[in-house]
N, C-alpha and C positions, 0 to 999 in steps of 0.2 A: 504494500500500500504506500502510495506517495506521501511524503511528509506533510504536504499541504492538505491532502484529504484527511490524514490522521488528525491534524490539528483542528480542522473544521469539525470533524466528528467528536473530538474530545470536548470542544466548546459546547456542543449540543448535548453532551452527556451520552453519546452513542458508543463510547469506547470504555471497556472494562479492563481491569488488570489481567484478566484471563485472555482478552484479545491481544494484549501486549506480549503475552507469552506465545500466542498462536501465530501472529504475523511474523514471518521470517524472510530474510533475504536469500539470495542465491547461495550463500555460504552457510546457510542453516543457522544464522544468528538471529535470535528474536529481537523485536523492538525493545523488549524489557531489558535484555542483556546489553544491547547497544546503548541504551540510555544510561545504564549503570557504568559502562566503560567510559562514557563522556562525563561522568561525575554527577549525573542527574539522578533524581529520586523518582522512579516510576510511579510510586504511590501518589505523588503530587499531581498527577494528571487529573485526579478527581477534583482538584481545586480549580480546574480550568473551566468548569461548567458555568455557562452564563444563564442566569435565570430571568 
């Protein structure tokens, strides 16, 4: 999933932590793992929701 689409879905509350584990790149690295490698906290994605 493209980063822009992921960000949009996150802001709409359409992305779960489970999704972050499921979405993987061609090297089988999940979005969750990639976020951690860049020093991000994947759990914070839940704070992106716009109400």
